[in-house]
Structure formats: structure tokens, C-alpha cells
C-alpha positions in Angstrom: -82.4 -7.2 -11.2 -78.9 -6.5 -10.2 -77.7 -2.9 -9.8 -75.4 -3.2 -12.8 -78.4 -4.1 -14.9 -80.3 -0.9 -14.1 -80.9 1.1 -17.3 -82.2 4.3 -15.8 -83.1 6.0 -12.5 -86.6 4.5 -12.5 -85.0 1.0 -12.4 -83.0 2.0 -9.3 -86.2 3.4 -7.8 -88.0 0.1 -8.2 -85.0 -1.8 -6.8 -85.0 0.4 -3.7 -88.7 -0.1 -3.2 -88.3 -3.9 -3.4 -85.4 -3.9 -0.9 -86.8 -1.5 1.7 -89.8 -2.0 4.0 -92.6 0.5 3.2 -91.9 2.3 6.5 -88.3 3.0 5.4 -89.0 3.6 1.8 -91.8 6.1 2.6 -89.3 8.2 4.7 -87.1 8.7 1.6 -89.9 8.9 -1.0 -92.3 11.1 1.0 -92.6 14.8 1.6 -94.3 17.1 4.0 -98.0 17.2 4.6 -99.9 16.9 1.3 -96.6 16.6 -0.6 -97.3 19.4 -3.0 -93.6 20.4 -2.9 -92.8 17.0 -4.5 -95.3 17.6 -7.3 -94.0 21.2 -7.8 -90.4 20.0 -8.1 -91.2 17.3 -10.5 -93.4 19.5 -12.7 -90.7 22.2 -12.7 -88.3 19.8 -14.5 -91.0 18.7 -17.0 -91.5 22.4 -18.0 -88.0 22.5 -19.5 -87.2 20.9 -22.8 -83.8 20.2 -24.4 -83.4 21.7 -27.8 -80.9 19.8 -29.8 -78.6 21.5 -32.4 -77.7 19.3 -35.3 -74.8 19.5 -37.8 -72.5 20.6 -35.0 -69.3 18.8 -34.1 -69.9 16.9 -30.9 -67.0 14.5 -31.2 -65.5 16.1 -28.0 -68.0 16.7 -25.2 -67.4 18.4 -21.9 -69.9 18.8 -19.0 -67.4 19.8 -16.4 -68.3 22.7 -14.1 -66.2 24.8 -11.8 -67.9 25.4 -8.4 -66.2 27.4 -5.7 -62.9 27.2 -7.6 -63.0 23.4 -8.0 -63.7 21.6 -11.3 -66.3 18.8 -11.1 -67.1 16.3 -13.8 -70.7 17.4 -14.0 -73.0 20.1 -12.7 -74.8 17.6 -10.4 -74.3 16.5 -6.9 -75.6 14.2 -4.1 -78.0 16.1 -1.8 -78.3 15.4 1.9 -80.4 12.5 3.2 -80.7 12.1 7.0 -80.6 8.7 8.6 -79.2 7.0 5.5 -77.4 4.4 7.7 -80.9 3.1 8.6 -81.5 2.1 5.0 -78.0 0.8 4.2 -75.2 0.3 6.7 -72.5 3.1 6.3 -74.6 4.6 3.5 -73.0 8.0 4.1 -69.6 6.7 3.4 -70.9 4.9 0.3 -72.3 8.2 -1.0 -69.0 9.9 -0.3 -67.2 7.2 -2.3 -69.6 7.4 -5.2 -69.2 11.2 -5.3 -65.4 10.8 -5.3 -65.5 8.3 -8.1 -67.9 10.4 -10.2 -66.1 13.7 -9.2 -69.3 15.5 -8.1 -70.1 17.2 -4.8 -71.6 15.2 -1.9 -73.5 17.0 0.9 -73.4 15.0 4.1 -76.6 15.4 6.0 -76.7 17.1 9.3 -78.5 14.0 10.5 -75.9 11.5 9.0 -74.9 8.4 10.8 -71.2 8.5 9.9 -69.0 11.4 10.8 -67.6 14.4 9.0 -64.1 13.1 9.5 -64.8 9.6 8.2 -66.3 10.9 5.0 -63.5 13.5 4.5 -60.9 10.7 4.5 -62.8 9.0 1.6 -63.7 12.1 -0.5 -61.6 15.0 0.7 -62.2 17.1 -2.5 -65.9 16.2 -2.9 -67.3 16.4 0.6 -69.5 19.3 1.9 -71.5 19.4 5.1 -75.1 20.4 5.8 -75.5 22.4 9.0 -78.8 21.9 10.8 -78.1 24.6 13.5 -78.7 23.7 17.1 -80.0 26.0 19.8 -76.6 25.6 21.5 -74.1 28.0 20.1 -71.2 25.9 21.3 -72.5 22.9 19.3 -72.8 25.0 16.1 -69.3 26.4 16.6 -67.8 23.0 17.0 -69.6 21.5 14.0 -68.4 24.4 11.9 -64.8 24.0 13.3 -64.8 20.3 12.5 -66.1 21.0 9.0 -63.2 23.5 8.5 -60.6 21.3 10.1 -61.6 18.3 7.9 -60.9 20.5 4.8 -64.4 20.4 3.4 -65.0 22.7 0.5 -68.3 24.1 1.6 -70.7 24.5 4.5 -74.3 24.2 3.5 -76.7 25.9 6.0 -80.3 24.7 5.7 -82.7 27.3 6.9 -86.2 25.9 6.0 -86.8 24.1 9.2 -87.5 26.8 11.9 -90.1 24.4 13.3 -90.3 20.6 13.2 -91.8 19.3 10.0 -95.0 17.3 9.6 -94.2 14.2 7.5 -97.6 12.5 7.3 -96.4 9.2 5.9 -94.0 8.9 8.9 -96.8 9.7 11.4 -99.1 7.0 9.8 -96.3 4.4 9.7 -95.0 5.1 13.2 -91.6 5.9 11.9 -90.5 7.3 15.2 -90.5 3.8 16.6 -88.1 2.5 14.0 -85.7 5.3 14.9 -85.9 4.3 18.6 -84.5 1.2 20.2 -85.1 -2.4 19.0 -88.0 -3.1 21.4 -89.6 0.2 20.4 -89.4 -0.9 16.8 -91.1 -4.2 17.7 -94.1 -2.1 19.0 -95.0 -1.1 15.4 -98.4 -2.0 14.1 -98.7 -5.7 13.1 -99.4 -4.7 9.5 -96.2 -2.7 9.3 -94.1 -5.5 10.8 -95.7 -8.1 8.5 -94.9 -6.0 5.5 -91.3 -5.5 6.7 -90.8 -9.2 6.9 -91.3 -9.4 3.1 -88.0 -7.6 2.7 -85.6 -10.2 4.3 -82.3 -8.6 3.0 -83.0 -5.4 4.9 -84.3 -7.2 7.9 -81.1 -9.3 8.2 -78.9 -6.2 8.0 -81.1 -4.3 10.5 -80.7 -7.0 13.2 -77.1 -7.7 12.3 -76.2 -4.2 13.5 -78.3 -4.5 16.6 -81.6 -3.0 15.4 -83.0 0.4 16.3 -81.6 3.7 15.0 -77.9 3.8 14.0 -75.7 6.3 15.9 -75.8 9.9 14.8 -72.0 10.0 14.5 -71.6 13.8 14.4 -73.9 14.4 17.4 -72.4 11.7 19.6 -69.7 14.2 20.7 -72.3 16.5 22.3 -74.5 14.0 24.1 -73.8 12.9 27.7 -70.9 10.4 28.0 -72.0 6.8 27.5 -75.1 7.6 25.5 -76.4 4.9 23.2 -77.7 5.7 19.7 -81.3 6.3 20.9 -80.1 8.7 23.7 -77.9 10.6 21.2 -80.9 10.9 18.8 -83.1 12.2 21.6 -80.4 14.7 22.7 -79.9 16.0 19.2 -83.7 16.4 18.8 -83.9 18.4 22.0 -81.5 20.9 20.5 -83.2 21.3 17.2 -84.8 23.1 15.4 -83.1 26.4 16.1 -86.2 28.5 15.7 -84.6 31.7 16.9 -82.0 31.7 14.1 -81.6 35.0 12.2 -79.4 36.6 9.6 -77.0 37.6 12.5 -76.4 33.9 13.1 -75.6 33.5 9.4 -73.1 36.3 9.7 -71.5 34.5 12.7 -71.2 31.3 10.7 -69.6 33.2 7.9 -66.9 34.4 10.3 -66.3 30.9 11.6 -66.0 29.0 8.3 -63.1 29.9 6.0 -64.4 28.6 2.7 -67.7 28.6 0.7 -70.9 29.0 2.6 -74.2 27.9 0.9 -77.5 29.0 2.2 -80.0 26.3 1.2 -83.7 26.8 0.6 -84.4 30.4 1.4 -87.2 31.9 -0.6 -88.5 35.0 1.2 -89.8 37.5 -1.4 -89.4 41.2 -1.5 -87.0 43.8 -0.3 -86.1 42.2 3.0 -84.2 39.3 1.4 -82.5 41.7 -0.9 -81.2 43.9 1.9 -80.2 40.9 3.9 -78.2 39.5 1.0 -76.5 42.9 0.6 -75.0 42.5 4.1 -73.1 39.5 2.9 -72.8 40.3 -0.8 -69.2 41.6 -0.4 -68.1 38.1 0.5 -68.0 36.0 -2.7 -67.9 32.8 -0.7 -71.6 33.2 0.2 -74.0 31.6 -2.2 -77.8 30.9 -2.0 -79.6 27.7 -3.1 -83.3 28.6 -3.6 -86.3 26.5 -3.0 -89.0 26.2 -5.7 -90.1 29.6 -7.0 -92.6 31.6 -5.0 -94.7 34.6 -6.3 -92.2 37.2 -5.1 -89.0 35.4 -6.0 -88.6 37.2 -9.4 -89.1 40.5 -7.7 -86.6 39.7 -5.0 -84.0 38.7 -7.7 -84.6 42.0 -9.5 -84.2 44.0 -6.3 -81.1 42.1 -5.2 -79.6 42.6 -8.7 -80.4 46.3 -9.0 -80.4 47.7 -5.5 -77.1 49.0 -4.1 -75.9 47.8 -0.7 -76.6 50.1 2.2 -79.9 51.5 0.8 
């Protein structure tokens, strides 16, 4: 099946599974530990039903949405996927181009292979950047500066990785080897290598660009001079996660970035989150993007909505 023959998302899903080796597909498809988060997210969508209203004039339809003062064609966007260049060469730029053509937001991953500046040239009005904060304040400051200088409409701070994640599919598949150099990739289990050979299109592209992990373009600037892709990856990994990050750091990021700031995946219940949100509430450029609902989330929303700042 060609991509222009795909009828729905599931068709694209099957096409991706055919093209990618299992070790690569599992990275995109998989979640953390027992993957209950994936089940929760899927079931959350299934709980909502569309109620049609008939005998209504729908000859003119409009699903545009204004977000941070910019009108997009649809209230959807492309969320960040790290290491996308491993699955398709220059995939980050392809996603930026797709977002531009569809006029929807595109969030470049903090672990992208192409740079902030390269994507901004392609989609200057649709490009946002995901900040995975480093333990080096100078690196964070420069990433935020580059995001601002490139004219991006929003900075998206991901806060749900204070410690390294445990992706069990990656551990079983030996995914760390495929992100290393070419010889390290060849040390994968024979069964993994044999399965990969049944996906010749991806294998040809993998070797054509030299094998191993693609360069983390945005992090190359902060690694020692002359570092190859593997060394840059190891250097960036040595600086993350920023497990001492607090709301004070968020306030610092707010001062550095002149446009919209999105806090992605916070879900702490109760009064603490309400009070913390109050500290930044006066700035309308700060928005929060919640993770799946937790038991105290409704209470937190009520407190945040009813409690005055400073209490």
C-alpha cells in the first residue's frame, strides 16, 4: 500500500510497522513499564461519544482554533517524538513541513535530530520547541534563547521525567545499542538483527547515512568540539534528567522566553499545585497541558479556579 492509498490512521500504523524493524517500531509504539498509561489514554478517548445534530445547516464548516493569538486550521497538533531521524532521515523537518501545510502546531522534540533553526525556516508560524531541561543552567538558557531568536510561538516544558524512564520494550530489544555507533548496533541479539533484515527499505537508509544514531542537532552545540553523534548523545544524556528542577526554575524560564510557555504533563493533586499555579497566573502566556486525570485532579482544578492568589 502506498501512503496516498491510506484510508485511515490504522492504515498508516500498519504501513509503519511493515517498514520499521521491530526494535525501532517498539520505541514509537511502546510506553513505560507495564504500559498502563497507553491503555488509559486510549480508553479515555473511547469514553467520549460524538452526538450529531441533524436538520442543521452545515454547508459551511469551520474547525479553526485560535491558540496563543494564532489561528490554526484545526485544534490538533504534532506532539514531540525523540530520535525521529532514526526512523526516517530528516523526519523532524518532514513533520515541520507537514504542520505548515496543514496549518497546525508542531512541537519539536527536545531529543530531535534536526535543529530548532532548520525547522523554523520551514515552518516559522507552526513550530514550537519542547524543552527537556538540563542540569546545566547555561544549556537551558541557550536553548531558550535559540527558541526565542528563531521566532517560535511557544516553549513547551516537559516536567514528567525527573528520573530516567524505564521503557521495558527498549530494554528487552537492546535499543541502547541501535542508538550507539554502527559496531554497537551490530552487537544486537541475532534474532533482532535477523528481524531487521526483513525491512530492507529501512536498512538501506540506515546504512546510507552511516548507521548508528543520528546527530542530536540541538545538543551538538554543547558537546566538546569534534564530538560525533554517539559522543553528543552520551553528553546530552549525562546532563539529563534535571531531577532538581522546581517551580523556581519554571519562573526563570518564564523570564527568559518572551512568548507562550506551556507546562506539559503536570498532574500533582491538591493545594500545592493550585498555589504554584497562582504564582504564575498573572502571566497569561503560561498554560498547562495535563497528563491523564488522577484522583486529585478535579480537586486541584477547583482549588485553582476558586482560590485567590497569595492565600
